[in-house]
Legacy VTK file of the C-alpha trace (Angstrom):
# vtk DataFile Version 3.0
C-alpha trace
ASCII
DATASET POLYDATA
POINTS 131 float
3.377 -10.924 19.842
1.092 -11.063 16.829
-0.726 -8.019 15.524
-4.523 -7.733 15.938
-6.529 -8.662 12.827
-7.513 -5.049 12.142
-3.849 -3.983 11.977
-2.925 -6.894 9.705
-5.833 -5.970 7.414
-4.796 -2.296 7.465
-1.262 -3.305 6.418
-2.663 -5.573 3.711
-4.805 -2.787 2.270
-1.934 -0.300 2.526
0.241 -2.641 0.485
-2.541 -3.168 -2.054
-2.943 0.585 -2.528
0.796 1.305 -2.670
1.416 -1.651 -4.979
-1.293 -0.534 -7.375
-0.086 3.071 -7.371
3.538 2.023 -7.884
2.576 -0.222 -10.793
0.773 2.643 -12.611
2.989 5.552 -11.506
2.788 8.454 -12.396
-0.897 7.860 -13.114
-3.536 8.142 -10.446
-6.282 5.711 -9.486
-9.902 6.370 -8.695
-11.037 6.635 -5.106
-12.988 3.418 -5.512
-12.225 -0.005 -4.060
-12.811 -1.603 -7.459
-9.636 0.154 -8.672
-7.712 -2.118 -6.310
-9.724 -5.322 -6.623
-9.971 -5.001 -10.441
-12.208 -7.835 -11.684
-13.529 -8.842 -8.286
-16.494 -7.174 -6.619
-15.183 -6.099 -3.216
-17.119 -7.039 -0.118
-18.674 -4.259 1.966
-15.961 -4.721 4.616
-13.254 -4.420 1.948
-14.806 -1.226 0.592
-14.834 0.265 4.102
-11.252 -0.838 4.727
-10.149 0.614 1.373
-11.833 3.971 2.062
-10.509 4.243 5.613
-6.970 3.214 4.629
-6.854 5.515 1.591
-8.081 8.417 3.728
-5.446 7.631 6.368
-2.687 7.620 3.730
-3.978 10.878 2.218
-4.402 12.637 5.576
-0.910 11.655 6.701
0.929 12.756 3.559
1.690 9.410 1.945
-0.442 10.205 -1.133
-1.653 13.196 -3.145
-5.341 13.815 -3.839
-6.271 14.282 -7.506
-9.490 15.146 -9.318
-10.505 11.504 -9.682
-8.724 9.915 -6.734
-5.107 9.843 -5.643
-1.523 9.027 -6.670
1.903 8.660 -5.153
3.488 12.003 -4.358
7.137 12.619 -5.283
8.418 11.864 -1.793
6.475 8.597 -1.488
7.665 7.500 -4.942
11.272 8.294 -4.001
10.936 6.198 -0.850
9.478 3.291 -2.813
12.582 3.439 -5.029
14.833 2.727 -2.007
16.069 -0.809 -1.284
13.614 -3.124 0.435
14.948 -3.788 3.962
13.893 -7.446 3.609
15.373 -7.885 0.090
18.022 -5.195 -0.490
18.508 -6.214 -4.140
14.947 -5.036 -4.910
13.277 -1.678 -4.404
10.573 -1.403 -1.775
8.104 -0.499 -4.541
9.023 -3.578 -6.588
8.514 -5.781 -3.535
5.148 -4.196 -2.796
4.010 -4.485 -6.436
5.144 -8.144 -6.561
3.397 -8.818 -3.263
0.193 -7.320 -4.636
0.336 -9.621 -7.661
0.644 -12.560 -5.263
-1.945 -11.591 -2.623
-4.158 -14.580 -3.320
-1.480 -17.077 -2.331
-0.567 -18.169 1.184
2.937 -16.782 0.656
1.491 -13.387 -0.233
-0.769 -13.343 2.816
2.093 -14.401 5.107
4.296 -11.652 3.678
1.772 -9.023 4.810
2.894 -9.400 8.400
6.543 -8.626 7.548
6.244 -6.309 4.548
3.330 -4.125 5.685
4.910 -2.652 8.807
8.295 -2.349 7.052
6.780 -0.446 4.121
5.016 2.023 6.412
8.037 2.451 8.709
10.411 3.017 5.800
8.080 5.486 4.098
7.129 7.238 7.309
10.721 7.644 8.469
11.828 9.032 5.109
8.881 11.423 4.914
8.943 12.404 8.585
5.426 11.003 9.029
3.788 8.972 11.784
4.076 5.201 11.351
LINES 1 132
131 0 1 2 3 4 5 6 7 8 9 10 11 12 13 14 15 16 17 18 19 20 21 22 23 24 25 26 27 28 29 30 31 32 33 34 35 36 37 38 39 40 41 42 43 44 45 46 47 48 49 50 51 52 53 54 55 56 57 58 59 60 61 62 63 64 65 66 67 68 69 70 71 72 73 74 75 76 77 78 79 80 81 82 83 84 85 86 87 88 89 90 91 92 93 94 95 96 97 98 99 100 101 102 103 104 105 106 107 108 109 110 111 112 113 114 115 116 117 118 119 120 121 122 123 124 125 126 127 128 129 130
């Protein structure tokens, strides 16, 4: 059974946020979709998805709110350091960061379906959070 488009897009945005935060850790990023899309101007739908996903991750304890935006908290960072269930030789964070760098390709988009739910399940289980 395939996931509905909204869930796939939620997983994609979750990975984009986590990948960006992992790649700049321990720095924070602004609560602004352009911090994820960098040189591209995000579409209105992408801005909404970014804001809703970031708020979900903040409200459920995956991230810490800062003065300008948010960053990985210590528990989330520790979980991202654990082995990736799909590629045990790499950390989950490394896989997410690599995926983010490859999001434009078909391979990157296809990986969303497998990596997105795994990232949230692994993090949620380790943090005792809903997944």
